[in-house]
C-alpha positions in Angstrom: -0.7 1.7 5.3 0.2 2.7 1.7 -2.3 2.0 -1.0 -1.3 2.2 -4.7 -3.7 2.2 -7.6 -2.3 2.1 -11.2 -3.9 3.8 -14.1 -3.0 1.4 -17.0 -2.3 3.5 -20.1 0.7 1.7 -21.6 3.8 3.9 -21.7 1.8 6.7 -20.1 0.7 4.6 -17.1 1.1 6.2 -13.6 0.5 5.4 -10.0 -2.0 6.9 -7.6 -0.4 6.6 -4.1 -2.6 7.0 -1.0 -0.9 7.2 2.4 -1.3 9.2 5.5 1.7 11.6 5.8 2.6 11.3 2.1 3.1 15.1 1.9 6.1 14.8 4.2 7.7 11.9 2.2 10.5 13.8 0.4 11.7 10.7 -1.4 8.4 10.0 -3.0 7.9 13.7 -4.0 11.4 13.9 -5.5 10.9 10.6 -7.4 8.0 12.2 -9.4 10.1 15.1 -10.7 12.5 14.4 -13.6 13.9 17.7 -14.7 15.4 20.7 -13.0 12.7 23.3 -13.3 9.5 23.0 -11.1 6.5 25.2 -10.9 4.3 24.6 -7.8 0.8 26.0 -8.3 -1.4 26.4 -5.3 -4.0 28.8 -3.9 -4.1 31.3 -1.0 -5.9 28.8 1.2 -3.7 25.7 0.7 -0.3 27.5 0.3 0.1 28.4 4.0 -0.6 24.8 5.0 1.4 22.8 2.6 3.5 24.8 0.1 6.7 24.9 2.1 6.5 21.2 2.8 6.6 20.4 -0.9 9.2 23.1 -1.7 11.5 21.7 1.1 11.2 18.2 -0.4 12.5 19.6 -3.7 15.6 21.3 -2.3 18.3 21.5 -5.0 15.8 22.0 -7.9 14.9 25.4 -9.5 11.5 25.7 -7.8 9.1 28.6 -8.6 5.7 29.0 -6.9 2.5 30.6 -8.0 -0.3 31.2 -5.5 -3.7 31.9 -7.0 -6.9 33.3 -5.4 -9.3 30.6 -4.2 -12.5 29.8 -6.0 -14.1 28.4 -9.2 -14.4 31.9 -10.6 -10.6 32.0 -11.0 -10.5 28.9 -13.2 -10.2 31.1 -16.2 -8.0 32.0 -19.2 -6.7 35.0 -17.3 -5.4 32.7 -14.5 -3.9 30.3 -17.1 -2.1 33.3 -18.6 -0.5 33.8 -15.1 0.8 30.3 -15.1 2.3 30.6 -18.6 4.0 33.8 -17.5 5.4 32.1 -14.4 6.7 29.3 -16.5 8.4 31.7 -18.9 10.0 33.8 -16.2 11.4 30.6 -14.6 13.0 29.5 -17.8 11.0 26.3 -17.8 12.1 24.0 -20.6 10.5 20.8 -22.0 11.8 18.7 -19.0 10.0 21.0 -16.5 7.4 19.7 -14.0 4.2 21.5 -12.9 2.9 20.4 -9.5 -0.7 21.0 -8.7 -1.1 21.5 -4.9 -4.7 22.2 -4.2 -8.3 21.3 -5.1 -10.0 20.8 -8.4 -9.5 24.4 -9.6 -5.8 24.3 -9.0 -5.5 20.8 -10.5 -7.4 21.8 -13.7 -5.5 25.0 -14.2 -2.1 23.5 -13.5 -2.9 20.6 -15.8 -4.1 22.9 -18.5 -0.9 24.9 -18.4 1.3 21.7 -18.3 -0.6 20.4 -21.4 0.1 23.5 -23.4 3.5 24.7 -22.2 6.0 23.7 -25.0 3.3 21.3 -26.2 3.3 19.3 -23.0 5.4 19.0 -19.8 5.2 16.7 -16.8 2.4 17.1 -14.3 2.2 15.9 -10.7 -1.2 16.1 -8.9 -1.2 16.6 -5.1 -4.9 17.0 -4.4 -5.8 18.6 -1.1 -9.6 18.3 -1.2 -11.7 15.1 -1.2 -13.3 16.0 -4.4 -10.0 16.4 -6.1 -8.6 13.2 -4.6 -11.4 11.0 -5.9 -12.2 12.7 -9.1 -10.5 15.6 -10.8 -6.8 14.7 -10.1 -7.3 11.3 -11.8 -7.7 10.8 -15.6 -6.0 13.7 -17.3 -8.9 16.1 -17.9 -7.7 19.7 -17.7 -9.7 22.8 -18.5 -10.7 26.4 -17.8 -14.2 27.9 -17.7 -15.8 30.5 -19.9 -18.7 32.8 -19.0 -20.8 30.6 -21.3 -20.1 27.4 -19.4 -17.8 25.2 -17.4 -14.7 23.4 -18.8 -15.3 24.5 -22.4 -11.6 25.0 -23.1 -9.3 22.2 -22.2 -7.1 19.2 -23.1 -6.4 15.7 -22.0 -3.1 15.5 -20.3 -2.3 12.6 -17.9 -0.2 13.3 -14.8 3.1 11.5 -14.1 1.8 10.7 -10.6 -1.0 11.4 -8.2 -0.1 11.7 -4.5 -3.0 11.6 -2.0 -2.5 12.3 1.7 -5.8 11.8 3.5 -4.4 13.7 6.5 -4.9 16.9 4.5 -8.7 16.4 4.7 -8.5 17.5 8.4 -7.8 21.0 7.2 -10.9 21.2 5.0 -14.0 23.2 6.0 -16.9 20.8 6.5 -18.7 22.2 3.4 -15.7 21.2 1.2 -15.6 17.7 2.8 -19.3 17.2 2.1 -18.8 18.4 -1.5 -16.2 15.7 -2.1 -18.5 13.0 -0.7 -20.9 13.8 -3.6 -18.3 12.5 -6.0 -17.8 9.4 -3.9 -21.5 8.7 -3.9 -21.4 9.1 -7.7 -19.2 6.0 -8.1 -21.6 3.8 -6.2 -24.6 5.3 -8.1 -23.2 4.7 -11.6 -21.7 1.3 -11.4 -21.2 -0.3 -7.9 -24.3 -1.0 -6.0 -22.3 -2.8 -3.3 -20.2 0.4 -2.8 -23.4 2.5 -2.6 -24.7 0.2 0.2 -21.3 0.5 2.0 -21.6 4.2 1.9 -25.1 4.0 3.4 -23.6 2.1 6.3 -20.5 4.4 6.7 -21.9 7.9 6.1 -21.3 9.1 9.6 -17.8 7.6 9.7 -16.9 9.5 6.5 -18.3 12.8 7.9 -16.1 12.4 10.9 -13.0 11.4 8.8 -12.6 8.1 10.5 -9.2 7.0 9.0 -10.0 3.5 7.9 -13.4 4.4 6.3 -11.9 7.5 4.6 -9.0 5.6 3.1 -11.3 2.8 1.9 -13.7 5.3 0.3 -10.8 7.1 -1.5 -9.3 3.9 -2.8 -12.5 2.4 -4.0 -13.4 5.6 -5.8 -10.0 6.1 -7.5 -9.9 2.4 -8.4 -13.2 2.7 -10.2 -12.1 5.8 -12.0 -8.7 4.4 -12.9 -10.4 1.4 -14.5 -12.7 3.5 -16.5 -9.9 5.8 -17.7 -7.8 2.9 -18.7 -10.6 1.5 -20.9 -11.8 4.8 -22.3 -9.2 7.6 -21.9 -10.8 10.1 -24.3 -14.4 9.7 -23.2 -15.6 8.0 -26.4 -18.0 5.8 -24.4 -17.9 4.5 -20.9 -16.1 7.4 -19.4 -19.0 9.7 -20.1 -20.9 7.8 -17.3 -18.6 9.5 -14.8 -20.5 12.7 -15.6 -23.7 11.4 -13.8 -25.3 14.6 -12.5 -22.7 16.8 -14.1 -24.7 18.1 -17.0 -27.4 19.5 -14.6 -24.7 20.5 -12.1 -22.5 22.4 -14.5 -25.6 24.4 -15.6 -26.4 25.2 -12.0 -22.9 26.4 -11.4 -22.8 28.5 -14.6 -26.1 30.2 -13.8 -24.8 31.0 -10.3 -21.7 32.6 -11.9 -19.6 30.0 -10.0 -20.4 31.9 -6.8 -23.4 29.9 -5.5 -23.3 26.1 -5.0 -19.8 24.7 -5.2 -19.0 21.9 -7.7 -19.8 18.9 -5.4 -23.0 20.5 -4.1 -24.1 21.2 -7.7 -23.3 17.6 -8.7 -25.4 16.3 -5.7 -28.4 18.3 -7.0 -27.6 17.2 -10.5 -27.6 13.5 -9.5 -31.0 13.9 -7.9 -32.3 15.6 -11.1 -30.9 12.8 -13.2 -32.5 10.2 -11.0 -35.8 12.1 -11.0 -35.7 12.4 -14.8 -35.0 8.7 -15.1 -38.0 7.9 -13.0 -40.1 10.4 -14.9 -39.4 8.7 -18.3 -39.9 5.2 -16.9 -36.3 4.1 -16.8 -35.9 3.6 -13.1 -38.0 3.0 -9.9 -38.6 5.8 -7.5 -37.3 3.7 -4.6 -33.7 4.1 -6.0 -34.3 7.9 -6.2 -35.4 7.9 -2.6 -32.2 6.0 -1.5 -30.0 8.5 -3.3 -31.9 11.5 -1.9 -31.7 10.0 1.6 -27.9 9.3 1.4 -27.1 12.8 0.1 -29.2 14.4 2.8 -27.5 12.4 5.5 -24.2 13.7 4.1 -25.4 17.3 4.4 -25.6 17.9 0.7 -28.3 20.0 -1.1 -30.9 18.2 -3.3 -32.8 21.2 -4.7 -31.9 23.8 -7.3 -31.1 27.2 -5.7 -33.8 29.8 -5.7 -34.0 32.1 -8.7 -32.7 29.8 -11.4 -35.0 29.5 -14.4 -35.7 26.1 -16.0 -35.4 27.5 -19.5 -32.0 29.1 -18.7 -30.7 25.9 -17.2 -31.7 24.0 -20.3 -29.9 26.5 -22.5 -26.7 26.1 -20.4 -27.1 22.3 -20.6 -27.0 22.4 -24.4 -23.4 23.5 -24.2 -22.5 20.3 -22.4 -19.5 18.5 -24.0 -21.5 15.2 -24.4 -23.9 16.9 -26.8 -23.5 15.9 -30.4 -24.7 17.8 -33.4 -26.8 20.0 -31.1 -28.5 17.0 -29.5 -28.4 16.9 -25.7 -27.3 13.5 -24.3 -27.7 12.8 -20.6 -26.2 10.3 -18.2 -29.3 8.7 -16.5 -29.8 5.4 -14.7 -31.9 2.3 -14.4 -31.4 2.3 -10.7 -28.4 2.2 -8.3 -25.3 1.0 -10.1 -26.8 1.0 -13.6 -26.0 4.3 -15.4 -26.2 4.8 -19.1 -25.9 7.6 -21.7 -29.3 8.5 -23.2 -29.9 10.6 -26.2 -33.1 12.2 -27.4 -34.7 12.8 -24.0 -37.8 14.9 -24.6 -37.0 18.5 -23.6 -40.5 18.8 -22.1 -39.5 16.1 -19.6 -36.3 17.8 -18.8 -38.1 21.1 -18.1 -40.7 19.3 -15.9 -37.8 17.8 -13.9 -36.1 21.1 -13.5 -39.2 22.8 -12.3 -40.0 19.9 -9.9 -36.4 20.3 -8.6 -36.9 23.9 -7.7 -36.3 25.9 -10.9 -38.7 28.7 -11.7 
């Protein structure tokens, strides 16, 4: 069954199509590409599984391919320079299309290059991980990391289409599948208590990739995000809530030099820290913290800060978060499941207490 979710942005609206076998639907893939030049960006893990299938669908176009090393550490300005060089060598003009075939790192890098090449060319997202399917491929955020922090250099650049084939999830290592489920849980945690309850009842089905449950979880997640993006494309308000757990999580990733916990795992820990902090300052009941902790544990996700990370260093990294204004840290906290909000002026002593209670030194 084909499911379509529209991101309503006026003349820049685009569809998110979810269907098993979509990667082999040449007509759909061709319909997303307007010009002659195409650059397919992938990585060394995904390319052997899927690159030729997309290239075959685009027979007759001038198709170039760039295969990058795998890993968050490669989401860098150096990798972006490789994309710009590939576009230049292919003779890509303003009607070119960049296709991101991979997970969040590939999607962010390809989107970043598409946003900047000749001041913006078309982008098609074909996410291959659950995390990318339900989060990073939707909404137009593109970025690269610096040593000082994650996603500090970037641009908003909406794709022309997002093509999601759930069959690709069968190729994922279990760790990557679980990482994506952290972002799925986030949608229930921030604004949909009924979805959170549904996840509690379907956790095992999602871990075993039961097709009906998997497709339902993907659709409900992207429908939530599409609605938020349509109402707040540039993150002036509501969209910031999608970063529940991310301020803590990004700091954990940065201190691990992007070689420790992966993004979804760090977000899982970050959500626990946000829920713990919310309880610590009297915003939320501990019972909701316990439900979140139990669900993440059932999904095989970490809930503690990795050993060796210092609370003071994590707080310093958190101060570089993009939600900070005039040097003041703002955090997405909650009043319980489904009730997130952006909170300013949280006492740093309480943040440090929470970090230490969560495992930081």
